[in-house]
C-alpha positions as CSV (number, residue, x, y, z in Angstrom):
1,X,22.0,-31.9,11.0
2,X,21.3,-32.4,7.7
3,X,18.0,-31.8,6.4
4,X,15.6,-34.8,5.6
5,X,14.7,-35.7,2.0
6,X,11.3,-34.3,2.8
7,X,12.3,-30.9,4.5
8,X,15.0,-30.6,1.2
9,X,12.2,-31.3,-1.0
10,X,10.0,-28.4,0.5
11,X,13.2,-26.2,0.1
12,X,14.5,-27.0,-3.5
13,X,10.5,-26.6,-4.0
14,X,10.2,-22.9,-2.7
15,X,13.5,-22.1,-4.1
16,X,12.5,-23.2,-7.9
17,X,8.8,-21.3,-7.4
18,X,10.6,-18.1,-6.0
19,X,13.0,-18.0,-9.1
20,X,10.1,-18.8,-11.5
21,X,8.0,-15.9,-10.0
22,X,10.2,-13.4,-9.8
23,X,12.6,-14.2,-13.1
24,X,9.7,-15.4,-15.4
25,X,9.5,-18.7,-17.3
26,X,12.9,-20.7,-17.1
27,X,14.0,-23.8,-18.9
28,X,15.7,-26.7,-16.3
29,X,19.4,-25.9,-17.2
30,X,18.1,-22.4,-16.1
31,X,16.7,-23.3,-12.9
32,X,19.8,-26.1,-12.3
33,X,22.4,-23.2,-13.1
34,X,20.3,-20.6,-10.6
35,X,19.7,-22.8,-7.9
36,X,23.0,-25.2,-8.0
37,X,21.0,-28.3,-7.7
38,X,22.1,-31.4,-9.4
39,X,20.0,-32.5,-13.0
40,X,17.9,-35.2,-11.4
41,X,17.1,-33.1,-8.6
42,X,15.9,-30.2,-10.7
43,X,14.2,-32.8,-13.4
44,X,12.5,-34.6,-10.4
45,X,11.2,-30.9,-8.7
46,X,10.0,-30.0,-12.1
47,X,8.0,-33.6,-12.4
48,X,6.5,-32.6,-9.0
49,X,5.6,-29.3,-9.0
50,X,3.9,-30.0,-12.8
51,X,1.8,-32.6,-11.4
52,X,0.7,-30.6,-8.3
53,X,-0.5,-28.0,-10.5
54,X,1.8,-25.4,-9.7
55,X,4.1,-25.1,-12.9
56,X,3.0,-25.2,-16.6
57,X,5.3,-25.7,-19.8
58,X,4.8,-22.2,-21.1
59,X,7.0,-22.3,-24.3
60,X,10.4,-23.0,-25.8
61,X,13.5,-21.3,-25.2
62,X,14.7,-20.3,-29.0
63,X,13.2,-20.6,-32.4
64,X,16.1,-23.3,-33.6
65,X,15.7,-25.5,-30.3
66,X,13.2,-28.3,-29.6
67,X,12.7,-31.1,-27.1
68,X,12.7,-31.5,-23.2
69,X,15.7,-29.5,-22.7
70,X,14.2,-26.4,-24.5
71,X,10.6,-26.4,-22.5
72,X,9.9,-23.4,-20.6
73,X,8.7,-23.6,-17.0
74,X,6.3,-21.3,-15.2
75,X,4.1,-20.6,-12.8
76,X,0.7,-21.9,-13.1
77,X,-1.6,-18.6,-13.7
78,X,-4.7,-20.2,-13.5
79,X,-4.1,-22.2,-10.3
80,X,-5.7,-19.1,-8.3
81,X,-7.0,-16.1,-8.9
82,X,-6.4,-12.6,-6.5
83,X,-8.4,-9.6,-6.1
84,X,-6.9,-6.2,-5.1
85,X,-9.0,-3.3,-4.1
86,X,-7.9,0.4,-3.8
87,X,-11.0,1.9,-1.0
88,X,-10.9,5.9,-0.8
89,X,-13.3,7.7,0.7
90,X,-15.1,8.7,-2.4
91,X,-15.2,5.4,-3.9
92,X,-13.3,2.0,-4.5
93,X,-11.2,0.5,-7.6
94,X,-10.9,-3.2,-8.2
95,X,-8.4,-5.4,-10.1
96,X,-8.8,-9.1,-10.5
97,X,-5.8,-10.8,-11.7
98,X,-4.3,-14.4,-12.1
99,X,-1.7,-15.7,-9.9
100,X,1.4,-14.3,-11.4
101,X,-0.2,-11.1,-11.2
102,X,-1.4,-10.3,-14.7
103,X,-4.5,-8.0,-14.8
104,X,-7.6,-9.8,-16.4
105,X,-10.3,-7.1,-15.5
106,X,-10.6,-3.8,-13.8
107,X,-13.8,-1.7,-12.4
108,X,-14.4,1.6,-10.4
109,X,-17.1,2.3,-7.8
110,X,-17.8,6.1,-7.2
111,X,-19.8,6.8,-3.8
112,X,-21.1,9.8,-2.8
113,X,-20.7,11.2,0.7
114,X,-24.5,10.3,1.5
115,X,-24.3,6.9,0.5
116,X,-25.9,4.6,3.3
117,X,-23.5,1.9,4.6
118,X,-25.6,-0.7,2.8
119,X,-26.0,0.7,-0.9
120,X,-22.1,1.5,-0.4
121,X,-21.1,-2.3,0.3
122,X,-23.6,-3.7,-1.8
123,X,-22.1,-1.7,-5.2
124,X,-18.8,-2.6,-4.5
125,X,-19.4,-6.5,-3.9
126,X,-21.5,-6.0,-7.1
127,X,-18.1,-4.6,-8.9
128,X,-16.2,-7.0,-7.5
129,X,-18.5,-9.4,-8.7
130,X,-18.9,-8.0,-12.5
131,X,-14.9,-7.8,-12.6
132,X,-14.6,-11.6,-11.7
133,X,-17.5,-11.9,-14.4
134,X,-15.4,-10.0,-17.1
135,X,-12.4,-12.1,-16.4
136,X,-13.8,-15.2,-16.8
137,X,-13.1,-16.2,-13.0
138,X,-15.8,-18.0,-10.6
139,X,-13.9,-17.7,-7.4
140,X,-10.8,-16.2,-5.6
141,X,-8.3,-17.5,-3.9
142,X,-7.1,-14.0,-1.9
143,X,-8.2,-10.2,-1.8
144,X,-6.1,-7.8,-0.8
145,X,-7.6,-4.3,0.2
146,X,-5.8,-1.1,0.6
147,X,-7.8,1.5,3.0
148,X,-7.3,4.7,5.2
149,X,-7.0,4.5,8.5
150,X,-5.7,2.3,11.3
151,X,-5.5,-1.4,11.3
152,X,-5.6,-3.1,14.8
153,X,-2.7,-5.4,14.5
154,X,-3.6,-7.8,17.1
155,X,-6.9,-9.0,14.5
156,X,-6.4,-7.2,11.2
157,X,-9.6,-5.3,10.9
158,X,-9.9,-2.1,10.4
159,X,-10.3,0.4,13.4
160,X,-13.3,2.7,13.7
161,X,-11.5,6.1,12.5
162,X,-13.1,9.5,12.9
163,X,-14.0,11.2,9.5
164,X,-14.3,7.9,7.5
165,X,-17.3,6.3,6.1
166,X,-18.7,3.4,8.3
167,X,-18.8,1.3,5.0
168,X,-15.2,0.9,4.9
169,X,-15.5,-1.0,8.3
170,X,-18.1,-3.7,6.6
171,X,-16.3,-4.3,3.5
172,X,-14.3,-6.9,4.3
173,X,-16.9,-9.2,6.3
174,X,-19.3,-8.8,3.0
175,X,-16.8,-9.5,0.6
176,X,-15.8,-12.4,3.3
177,X,-19.6,-13.4,3.0
178,X,-19.8,-13.4,-0.8
179,X,-16.5,-14.7,-1.2
180,X,-16.6,-17.8,1.4
181,X,-13.6,-19.8,-0.1
182,X,-11.4,-16.4,-0.3
183,X,-8.8,-15.1,2.2
184,X,-9.4,-11.5,2.8
185,X,-7.1,-9.3,3.8
186,X,-6.8,-5.4,5.0
187,X,-3.5,-3.3,5.1
188,X,-3.4,0.4,5.4
189,X,-3.1,2.0,1.9
190,X,0.3,4.0,2.7
191,X,1.8,0.4,4.0
192,X,0.7,-0.9,0.8
193,X,2.2,2.4,-1.3
194,X,5.2,1.5,0.6
195,X,5.5,-2.2,-0.6
196,X,4.9,-1.2,-4.3
197,X,7.2,1.5,-4.7
198,X,10.0,-0.7,-3.1
199,X,9.1,-3.9,-5.1
200,X,8.5,-1.9,-8.2
201,X,9.1,2.0,-8.0
202,X,11.1,4.5,-6.0
203,X,13.0,2.4,-3.4
204,X,14.3,-0.6,-5.2
205,X,17.6,-0.4,-3.7
206,X,16.2,0.6,-0.3
207,X,16.1,-1.6,2.9
208,X,15.6,1.4,5.2
209,X,13.2,4.1,4.0
210,X,10.2,6.2,4.9
211,X,7.0,7.1,2.2
212,X,5.3,10.4,2.9
213,X,1.9,9.9,1.3
214,X,1.0,13.2,-0.4
215,X,-2.9,12.8,-1.5
216,X,-5.7,13.7,-0.6
217,X,-4.3,13.5,3.0
218,X,-0.8,12.7,4.1
219,X,0.5,9.5,5.5
220,X,3.7,7.8,6.3
221,X,5.2,4.2,6.1
222,X,8.2,3.2,7.5
223,X,10.6,0.3,6.3
224,X,13.6,-0.5,8.7
225,X,15.9,-3.3,7.5
226,X,13.2,-4.4,4.9
227,X,10.5,-4.8,7.1
228,X,7.4,-2.9,7.2
229,X,6.7,-1.4,10.8
230,X,3.0,-0.9,12.0
231,X,3.6,-0.1,15.9
232,X,2.0,-1.3,18.5
233,X,-1.3,-0.1,17.8
234,X,-0.9,0.0,14.2
235,X,-0.2,3.9,13.8
236,X,3.2,4.2,12.9
237,X,2.9,7.0,10.1
238,X,0.0,8.5,11.0
239,X,1.5,12.1,10.0
240,X,-1.7,14.1,9.6
241,X,-1.5,14.1,13.3
242,X,1.8,15.6,13.8
243,X,1.9,19.0,15.5
244,X,3.2,21.5,13.5
245,X,4.0,25.4,13.4
246,X,1.9,27.4,10.9
247,X,-1.6,26.3,11.9
248,X,-3.9,27.6,14.0
249,X,-4.6,24.9,16.6
250,X,-3.4,21.6,17.5
251,X,-5.0,18.3,16.3
252,X,-7.2,16.2,18.5
253,X,-7.3,12.4,19.3
254,X,-10.2,12.3,16.8
255,X,-9.5,15.2,14.3
256,X,-6.1,15.8,12.8
257,X,-7.0,19.4,11.8
258,X,-4.1,21.9,12.9
259,X,-1.5,18.7,12.5
260,X,0.7,18.3,9.2
261,X,-2.8,17.3,7.4
262,X,-3.6,20.9,7.5
263,X,-0.2,21.9,5.9
264,X,0.3,19.6,2.9
265,X,-3.2,17.7,2.6
266,X,-4.7,18.0,-0.6
267,X,-7.4,21.0,0.0
268,X,-4.1,22.6,1.6
269,X,-2.3,22.5,-1.5
270,X,-5.0,23.4,-3.7
271,X,-5.4,26.4,-1.3
272,X,-1.9,27.0,-1.4
273,X,-2.2,27.4,-5.3
274,X,-5.1,29.5,-5.2
275,X,-2.8,32.2,-3.1
276,X,-0.2,32.0,-5.7
277,X,-2.3,32.6,-8.6
278,X,-2.9,29.1,-10.0
279,X,-5.8,28.3,-11.5
280,X,-8.1,25.9,-9.0
281,X,-8.7,21.9,-10.1
282,X,-12.1,20.8,-10.7
283,X,-12.1,19.2,-6.9
284,X,-9.6,20.0,-4.4
285,X,-8.8,16.0,-3.9
286,X,-5.2,14.5,-4.5
287,X,-5.5,14.1,-8.0
288,X,-6.8,17.6,-8.1
289,X,-3.8,19.1,-5.8
290,X,-1.7,16.8,-8.1
291,X,-3.0,18.3,-11.4
292,X,-2.0,22.3,-9.4
293,X,1.6,20.9,-8.8
294,X,1.8,19.3,-12.1
295,X,0.6,22.5,-13.8
296,X,3.3,24.7,-11.7
297,X,6.4,22.0,-12.2
298,X,5.2,22.3,-16.1
299,X,5.1,26.0,-16.6
300,X,8.4,26.5,-14.5
301,X,10.5,24.1,-16.3
302,X,8.8,26.0,-19.7
303,X,10.0,29.1,-18.6
304,X,13.5,28.1,-17.7
305,X,13.6,26.4,-20.9
306,X,12.6,29.7,-22.2
307,X,9.5,27.9,-24.1
308,X,5.9,28.4,-23.9
309,X,5.7,24.6,-24.8
310,X,5.1,23.0,-21.2
311,X,4.0,19.9,-22.0
312,X,6.9,18.7,-23.9
313,X,9.2,16.2,-22.0
314,X,12.0,17.7,-19.6
315,X,15.2,15.9,-19.0
316,X,15.4,13.8,-15.8
317,X,16.2,16.1,-12.5
318,X,15.5,19.2,-14.3
319,X,16.0,21.9,-12.0
320,X,14.7,25.7,-13.3
321,X,17.2,28.2,-13.8
322,X,17.5,31.8,-11.4
323,X,15.7,33.3,-14.4
324,X,12.4,31.3,-13.8
325,X,12.8,31.7,-9.8
326,X,10.7,34.6,-9.3
327,X,7.6,33.5,-10.8
328,X,4.4,32.2,-9.2
329,X,5.1,28.6,-9.9
330,X,8.6,28.6,-8.6
331,X,7.3,30.7,-5.2
332,X,4.1,28.6,-5.1
333,X,6.6,25.2,-5.1
334,X,9.0,26.5,-2.6
335,X,6.3,27.2,-0.1
336,X,4.5,23.6,-0.7
337,X,8.6,22.2,-0.5
338,X,8.8,24.4,2.9
339,X,6.0,22.8,4.3
340,X,6.4,19.0,3.3
341,X,9.7,19.6,4.5
342,X,8.9,19.9,8.4
343,X,7.2,16.8,8.2
344,X,9.7,15.2,6.7
345,X,12.4,16.9,9.0
346,X,10.3,15.3,12.3
347,X,10.6,11.8,10.7
348,X,14.0,12.5,9.7
349,X,15.0,13.5,13.5
350,X,13.5,10.6,14.7
351,X,14.2,7.5,12.4
352,X,17.4,8.7,10.4
353,X,16.2,6.4,7.5
354,X,18.5,7.8,4.8
355,X,15.6,8.1,2.1
356,X,12.3,9.3,1.9
357,X,9.9,9.1,-0.7
358,X,7.4,11.6,-1.6
359,X,4.5,9.2,-2.7
360,X,1.2,9.9,-3.5
361,X,-0.9,11.8,-6.2
362,X,1.0,14.8,-5.2
363,X,4.8,13.6,-4.9
364,X,4.6,11.9,-8.3
365,X,3.3,15.4,-10.0
366,X,6.1,17.4,-8.7
367,X,8.9,14.9,-9.7
368,X,12.1,15.4,-9.4
369,X,11.8,19.2,-9.1
370,X,9.9,19.0,-5.8
371,X,12.0,16.2,-4.1
372,X,14.9,18.6,-4.9
373,X,13.2,21.5,-3.1
374,X,12.3,19.3,-0.4
375,X,15.9,17.8,-0.3
376,X,17.6,21.7,-0.3
377,X,15.3,23.0,2.8
378,X,16.3,19.2,4.7
379,X,19.9,20.1,4.1
380,X,19.3,23.4,6.1
381,X,17.4,22.0,8.9
382,X,18.7,18.4,9.7
383,X,22.5,17.4,9.6
384,X,21.8,13.6,9.1
385,X,22.4,13.0,5.7
386,X,18.8,12.0,3.5
387,X,18.1,11.6,0.0
388,X,14.5,13.2,-1.1
389,X,12.9,11.2,-3.9
390,X,9.8,11.5,-6.0
391,X,7.5,8.4,-5.9
392,X,7.3,6.6,-9.1
393,X,3.8,5.0,-8.8
394,X,1.6,7.8,-7.4
395,X,-2.2,7.0,-6.3
396,X,-1.7,4.0,-8.1
397,X,0.9,2.3,-6.0
398,X,-1.8,1.3,-3.1
399,X,-3.8,-0.8,-5.6
400,X,-0.3,-2.2,-7.3
401,X,0.5,-3.0,-3.2
402,X,-3.2,-4.3,-2.5
403,X,-2.2,-7.1,-5.5
404,X,1.6,-7.5,-4.6
405,X,0.1,-8.5,-1.1
406,X,-2.4,-10.5,-2.1
407,X,-0.2,-12.8,-4.8
408,X,2.5,-13.2,-2.1
409,X,-0.4,-14.6,0.5
410,X,-1.8,-16.8,-2.1
411,X,1.6,-18.0,-3.4
412,X,2.5,-18.8,0.3
413,X,-0.4,-20.4,1.2
414,X,-0.5,-22.7,-2.3
415,X,3.2,-23.3,-1.9
416,X,3.2,-24.0,2.2
417,X,2.3,-27.8,1.5
418,X,4.8,-28.8,-0.8
419,X,3.3,-31.3,-2.8
420,X,4.3,-35.6,-2.4
421,X,5.9,-37.5,-4.6
422,X,3.3,-40.1,-5.8
423,X,3.4,-43.3,-4.0
424,X,4.5,-46.5,-5.7
425,X,1.8,-48.7,-7.2
């Protein structure tokens, strides 16, 4: 049964808007070529989307071309504005962006552990308002929040999780009250990092993969056949609670101590570095542990090159030579790879994803060297062929994923009710 004219317009409009989002500004001729639609149909949809304020003329194609055929059409970036928040135990990072995801303003709010719920929430709300002011934005269409902990799949709310500050659970409601016209959504931070790595990072060519988050804590995100899997209770990927060997106890329902977190969380990585004589960072958090790993990788590669200049760029995928294999840096990284491989092998045995991305600050700091060491151990532990990749976005993946999610949801809302042609006069 052929589509009705109104349904066909909906399909064509969404197709054109999607292409303009993915490929940037396009001429009517380029839209015709990419969509396969007729010239009159493209001209009609361009006029309709422009009248609805969804697209603008943003320039011309070619310095020597002029006239209607040279006009470049793009998404109307100012049609709606977005905010993205990366909520951590120790503070929040905020971005305000336009509809195409261009960042207009940023803010960072440190929050100490002794800060009460009310003051903490007020600081974050004030930071969002301040970023909006610097961006010249009066209101927000969609706010995307990335936070640690479990997200209730039925309500979309952050569940009460042991060890997380109470202000995390109050933030969404406070922002909704401050921004009554906005859509405020919360997603698990590791899931957002996986989205960002798939769209813009190390997993762009993979429909099925697992992101192993290695930062202040540990987590995993599972993407199967292009779909993020959350589980019945929203707890897919809570790998920090995975019981593992080499720990003095087992985790409980309220405490992941004794689980994989005890082997590969930031504090454990910093302690492992100290055991191998590496300098201690200023804080045993995600960035601090990442610095320990980064220094070890750079010094090991410098030793392999026979140079003391560890700051100069190294070839991609560079692995240490046997002459550097006996150093403390190498021993530290191999011990860390042994620990990480336990978690990776457990995930691979159950899911067989074919690809595991080592994300977070630690995964990015370890780069190809740490990924290669983990892959080597995994080959000895599992019969399943699995590629291990270093994350490309590091700790910024959560914020980027929150922004991508906010942009997608805003666009879906704006584009779901397509503009109708004007009535004849």
